[in-house]
C-alpha positions in Angstrom: 8.1 7.6 99.2 5.7 6.6 96.4 3.2 8.9 94.6 -0.2 8.5 96.2 -3.6 9.5 94.9 -5.6 12.1 96.7 -9.4 11.5 96.9 -10.3 15.1 96.7 -9.3 18.2 94.6 -8.2 21.3 96.6 -8.5 25.0 95.6 -7.3 28.2 97.0 -6.1 31.7 96.2 -2.4 31.5 95.9 -1.5 35.2 95.8 -1.7 37.8 98.6 -5.0 39.6 99.1 -5.0 43.2 97.7 -5.1 45.1 94.5 -2.5 44.2 91.9 -2.0 43.1 88.3 -2.3 39.4 88.7 -4.1 37.1 91.1 -3.9 33.2 91.1 -6.3 30.6 92.0 -4.7 27.2 92.1 -6.3 23.8 91.9 -4.7 20.5 92.5 -6.1 16.9 92.4 -7.5 14.3 90.1 -10.5 16.5 89.2 -8.6 19.8 88.8 -8.9 19.8 84.9 -12.5 18.8 85.0 -13.5 21.5 87.4 -11.6 24.2 85.6 -13.1 23.1 82.3 -16.6 23.6 83.8 -16.1 27.3 84.4 -13.4 28.2 81.8 -14.6 29.2 78.2 -11.8 29.7 75.7 -12.2 32.4 73.1 -11.6 29.7 70.4 -13.6 27.0 72.0 -10.6 25.0 73.3 -10.8 22.8 76.4 -8.2 22.5 79.2 -8.4 18.7 78.9 -6.9 18.9 75.4 -4.0 21.2 76.4 -0.4 19.9 76.5 1.3 20.3 79.9 3.1 23.5 80.7 1.0 25.5 78.2 -1.3 28.5 78.6 -4.8 29.2 77.3 -6.7 32.5 77.2 -10.5 32.9 77.9 -13.1 33.8 80.4 -14.4 32.5 83.7 -18.2 32.2 83.8 -20.6 30.2 85.9 -21.9 28.6 82.6 -21.9 29.4 78.9 -24.8 31.7 78.9 -23.9 33.7 82.1 -22.0 36.9 82.6 -18.2 36.9 82.4 -16.5 37.2 85.8 -13.1 37.9 84.5 -10.7 37.4 81.6 -8.1 34.9 82.5 -5.0 32.8 81.5 -5.1 29.1 82.4 -1.8 27.3 83.1 -1.7 23.4 83.1 0.7 21.2 84.8 -0.1 17.5 84.5 0.7 14.9 87.0 3.2 13.8 88.1 5.3 16.7 86.8 3.8 19.4 89.0 4.5 21.0 92.3 2.1 18.5 94.1 2.8 15.6 91.6 -1.0 15.9 90.8 -2.8 17.6 88.0 -2.5 21.3 88.8 -4.5 24.1 87.1 -3.7 27.7 87.8 -6.2 30.4 86.9 -4.5 33.8 86.5 -7.0 36.6 86.7 -6.9 40.3 87.7 -5.9 40.8 91.3 -8.7 42.1 93.2 -10.7 40.8 96.1 -13.9 40.4 94.1 -12.7 38.5 91.1 -10.5 36.2 93.1 -13.3 35.5 95.6 -15.9 34.8 92.8 -13.7 32.4 90.9 -12.7 30.6 94.0 -16.3 30.1 95.0 -17.1 28.7 91.5 -14.3 26.1 91.9 -15.7 25.1 95.2 -19.3 25.0 93.8 -18.1 22.6 91.1 -16.5 20.0 93.4 -13.3 21.4 94.8 -12.5 21.7 98.5 -10.9 24.7 100.0 -7.3 23.9 100.7 -6.0 23.9 104.3 -2.9 26.0 105.2 0.1 24.5 103.5 -1.8 21.7 101.8 -0.3 22.1 98.4 3.2 21.8 99.8 2.0 18.9 102.1 0.9 17.0 99.0 4.3 17.7 97.4 5.8 16.1 100.5 3.4 13.2 100.7 3.8 12.4 97.1 7.6 12.3 97.5 8.5 15.4 95.4 10.2 17.1 98.4 11.3 16.0 101.9 10.5 17.8 105.1 13.6 20.0 105.1 12.6 21.3 101.7 9.1 21.9 102.7 10.2 23.9 105.7 12.6 25.8 103.4 9.6 27.0 101.4 8.4 29.0 104.4 11.9 30.4 104.7 12.0 31.5 101.1 8.7 33.2 101.4 9.7 35.0 104.6 13.3 35.9 103.6 14.2 39.4 104.6 17.6 39.7 102.9 19.4 38.2 100.0 21.5 36.1 102.4 18.4 34.8 104.1 17.0 33.9 100.6 20.2 32.2 99.6 20.3 30.0 102.7 16.7 29.2 102.2 17.0 28.2 98.5 20.1 26.1 99.4 17.8 24.0 101.7 15.0 24.0 99.2 17.4 22.4 96.7 18.0 19.6 99.2 21.5 20.4 100.5 20.6 19.9 104.2 18.6 16.8 103.3 21.6 15.3 101.6 23.8 15.9 104.5 21.4 14.3 106.9 20.8 11.4 104.6 24.5 10.7 104.2 25.0 10.6 107.9 21.8 8.4 108.4 23.1 5.9 105.7 26.5 5.8 107.6 24.7 5.1 110.9 22.6 2.4 109.1 25.8 0.7 108.0 27.0 0.6 111.6 23.7 -1.0 112.6 23.9 -3.6 109.9 27.4 -4.6 110.9 26.6 -4.9 114.5 23.4 -6.9 113.8 25.5 -9.3 111.7 27.7 -9.8 114.6 24.6 -10.7 116.8 23.3 -13.0 114.1 26.5 -14.8 113.4 28.6 -14.7 116.6 32.2 -15.7 116.4 34.8 -16.0 119.0 36.7 -12.8 119.9 34.8 -10.9 117.1 32.3 -8.9 119.4 34.9 -6.8 121.2 36.6 -5.8 117.9 33.2 -4.9 116.4 32.2 -2.8 119.4 35.6 -0.9 119.1 35.1 -0.4 115.4 31.5 0.8 115.9 32.7 3.3 118.6 35.2 4.9 116.1 32.5 5.2 113.5 29.9 6.6 116.1 32.4 9.4 117.1 32.9 10.2 113.3 29.1 10.6 112.8 28.8 12.7 116.1 31.3 15.0 114.6 29.4 15.2 111.3 26.2 16.1 113.1 28.0 18.6 115.3 29.3 20.3 112.2 25.6 20.6 110.9 24.6 21.9 114.4 27.4 24.6 114.3 25.4 26.4 111.6 22.3 26.7 113.8 23.1 30.1 115.4 23.7 31.8 112.0 20.9 29.9 110.3 18.4 31.0 113.0 19.5 34.6 112.6 19.2 34.5 108.9 15.7 33.0 109.2 14.3 35.1 112.0 16.5 38.1 112.1 18.9 39.2 114.9 16.8 40.5 117.7 18.7 43.6 118.8 17.8 45.9 121.6 19.3 49.5 122.0 19.5 50.2 125.7 20.8 52.8 128.0 19.9 55.9 130.1 17.7 58.7 128.6 19.5 61.1 126.2 22.5 58.9 125.5 21.6 58.6 121.8 19.5 55.5 121.5 16.8 56.9 119.2 19.5 58.8 117.2 21.3 55.4 116.7 18.2 53.8 115.3 17.5 56.7 113.0 21.1 56.7 111.8 21.3 53.0 111.2 18.0 52.8 109.2 18.6 56.1 107.4 15.3 57.9 108.4 13.8 59.6 111.3 11.7 56.8 112.7 12.2 57.7 116.4 11.6 61.0 118.0 14.8 62.7 119.1 14.7 65.6 121.6 16.8 66.7 124.6 13.8 66.0 126.9 14.4 62.9 128.9 11.8 60.1 128.7 10.7 60.8 125.2 10.6 57.2 124.1 7.9 55.3 126.1 7.4 52.2 123.9 9.6 49.9 121.9 10.1 51.1 118.3 11.1 48.3 116.0 12.5 48.2 112.4 14.3 45.7 110.2 17.8 46.6 109.0 20.0 44.8 106.4 23.7 44.7 107.4 25.7 42.7 104.7 22.7 40.3 104.3 22.0 39.9 108.0 18.5 40.8 108.9 18.8 43.0 112.1 15.5 43.3 114.0 16.5 46.5 115.8 14.5 47.9 118.7 14.8 51.4 120.3 13.7 51.1 124.0 12.8 53.6 126.7 15.7 55.3 128.5 16.3 53.4 131.9 16.2 55.6 135.0 14.4 56.1 138.3 11.1 57.8 137.7 7.7 58.3 139.4 5.9 58.7 136.1 3.6 55.7 135.8 3.5 55.6 132.0 7.3 56.0 131.7 7.8 53.2 134.2 5.8 50.8 132.2 8.0 51.8 129.2 11.2 51.2 131.3 9.9 47.8 132.5 9.3 46.9 128.9 12.8 48.1 127.9 14.3 45.8 130.5 12.2 42.8 129.4 13.0 43.4 125.7 16.7 43.7 126.5 16.7 40.4 128.5 15.0 38.6 125.6 17.3 40.1 122.8 19.9 38.1 120.8 22.2 41.2 121.0 22.2 44.4 123.0 23.7 47.7 122.1 24.5 49.3 125.5 25.0 53.0 124.9 26.9 55.2 127.4 27.5 58.9 127.2 31.3 59.4 127.0 31.0 63.2 127.7 29.6 62.4 131.2 31.2 60.7 134.2 30.0 57.2 135.0 27.0 57.2 137.3 25.7 54.4 139.6 22.9 53.7 137.0 25.6 53.2 134.3 27.4 50.7 136.5 24.1 48.9 137.3 23.4 48.6 133.5 26.8 47.2 132.8 26.6 44.6 135.5 23.0 43.6 134.4 23.9 43.2 130.7 27.6 42.4 130.6 28.2 39.3 128.4 29.2 38.2 124.9 25.8 39.2 123.4 26.3 42.9 124.5 28.3 45.6 122.5 29.2 48.6 124.6 29.1 51.9 122.7 30.6 55.1 124.0 28.6 57.7 122.2 29.4 61.5 121.8 33.1 60.8 121.1 33.1 64.2 119.3 32.8 65.9 122.6 35.3 66.1 125.5 35.6 62.7 127.1 34.7 62.7 130.8 34.0 59.0 131.3 36.5 57.1 133.4 37.9 54.5 130.9 39.9 52.6 133.4 36.9 51.9 135.7 34.9 51.1 132.7 37.4 48.5 131.4 37.5 46.9 134.8 33.9 46.6 135.0 33.7 45.0 131.6 36.5 42.5 132.1 38.3 43.3 128.8 35.0 43.2 126.9 35.4 45.3 123.7 34.3 48.9 123.7 33.5 51.0 120.6 33.7 54.7 120.6 31.2 56.2 118.3 29.6 59.6 117.5 26.2 59.3 116.0 26.2 63.0 115.3 29.3 62.7 112.9 28.5 59.0 112.0 32.0 58.0 113.5 32.4 54.4 114.5 29.2 53.1 112.9 31.0 51.1 110.2 33.0 49.4 113.0 29.8 48.7 114.7 28.4 46.9 111.7 31.6 44.9 111.3 31.4 43.8 115.0 27.8 42.6 114.4 28.9 40.7 111.2 31.6 38.9 113.3 29.1 37.9 115.8 27.1 36.2 113.3 29.7 34.8 111.0 32.7 33.5 113.0 35.4 34.6 110.7 33.7 38.0 109.9 33.5 37.1 106.2 30.1 37.1 104.5 30.6 33.8 102.7 28.4 31.7 105.0 25.2 32.0 102.8 27.0 29.9 100.2 26.6 27.0 102.7 23.4 25.4 104.1 22.0 25.9 107.5 19.9 24.2 110.1 17.6 27.1 110.9 14.6 26.0 113.0 14.0 24.7 116.4 12.5 21.4 115.4 15.7 20.5 113.3 18.0 21.7 116.0 16.3 19.7 118.7 16.3 16.5 116.6 20.0 16.9 115.9 20.8 17.4 119.5 18.7 14.3 120.4 20.6 12.3 117.8 23.9 13.2 119.4 22.4 12.2 122.8 21.5 8.7 121.4 25.0 8.3 120.0 26.5 9.4 123.3 24.5 6.7 124.9 25.7 4.2 122.4 29.3 5.3 122.9 28.9 4.9 126.7 27.6 1.4 126.2 30.4 0.4 123.9 33.1 1.8 126.3 31.3 0.0 129.1 31.7 -3.3 127.2 28.0 -3.9 127.3 26.4 -6.5 124.9 26.3 -5.5 121.2 22.5 -5.5 121.2 22.4 -2.8 123.9 24.7 -0.6 121.7 22.4 -1.3 118.7 19.3 -0.1 120.6 20.7 3.5 121.0 22.3 3.6 117.5 18.8 2.7 116.0 17.2 5.5 118.1 19.7 7.9 116.5 18.9 6.7 113.0 15.2 7.1 113.6 15.6 10.5 115.1 17.6 11.7 112.1 14.8 10.4 109.8 12.4 12.8 111.5 14.3 15.7 110.1 13.6 14.7 106.6 10.2 13.2 107.4 11.2 9.6 106.8 10.1 8.6 110.3 7.7 11.2 111.7 4.3 11.0 113.2 1.3 12.3 111.3 0.3 14.9 114.0 3.8 16.5 113.8 3.5 16.7 110.1 0.1 18.3 110.3 1.6 20.8 112.9 4.5 21.8 110.5 2.3 22.4 107.5 -0.3 24.4 109.5 2.3 27.2 109.7 2.0 27.8 106.0 -0.5 30.3 104.5 -3.5 29.0 102.7 -2.7 28.6 98.9 0.9 27.4 99.4 
């Protein structure tokens, strides 16, 4: 994609709102230097237009030479095309406070800049060919990364690792198309069946390559969004105590009074680089209390929507009908069953419990003594990384629904092409489906994507990025 000229110059505050040491107003576009020169006054009379790229200049921001100083600033200049947007970019580094940032921004707008739309700086970087769409989406992931592993996965995609894999597969598919179209254009006796068979073999190889990329989706989504984990169980089995123990502070109220937790209490927890979005829910029981009933309904809804459920049972008490009901409701591979209070005399019927769980693993823990909590963390790691080893962040991941859906759609088109080849349909019928697969892959990197979809993607960014 070639570098294109933007007709206007955009400006925005590029740092979070609030008090701090430094705030940044960023300008990008063909008039960025001229606009900044209008409101910047160097202590030594220097002009931004005379600065070399990648240098800084100290001075003041004023409405005009004779007006009062708004703030003392540093100016950073990055000239086109060697900037984030591939345009002239000027950054005004001032003191971080709502008033100086707002006043300087208003001056840039008054002198010809337009307020940037959400994500417009990154959108210009994409439109000007500096980054592809996978890298643009990785920018959001870098900003919102919750753990070092999340950040590593995001920066890998920011460096273009996912793009490179997609482009290699796309180039291989293009070669299949070129070969088959050559057969159509230059037909020879007995060559069509041979070409279809060869194409089928290559289609299966590319399907496997795409499936390998898709296999990272579960882990990628977790690293990007966090593993939504609900702690569920009856009242007083240790749900709030487990939350407090895992996060290392008294976040949830713990008493021996049933029904203390009425709402969902949520915290983020880092387990070996995995961001765990852990939620303590109301104890599930039969009740006539209207407020508690609302909390119980919310607990069930939260549990149903969770990626992982930690079902806590009290091992010092016999199994009750409600325990059995909870086991039947939430028994699957996304539920870890915890037998709490293992430090007390065990009264739960393990044989009955194991039959109900159909050999699903059970962890015995004692939140009071911290026994079994390390094993719980290992179990969670194994659910995220198939081999239980935390080396996956060294790889790259497909991590958002858009990318996942497009990869799945690509496989569908290749499946259709394989069915056509196996059915000995004409070559041009096979080519139609392979071309659809090629175009669909291009939507991942942005090589073949409609403008409204691009706008929707960048609207998820904050203003100034």
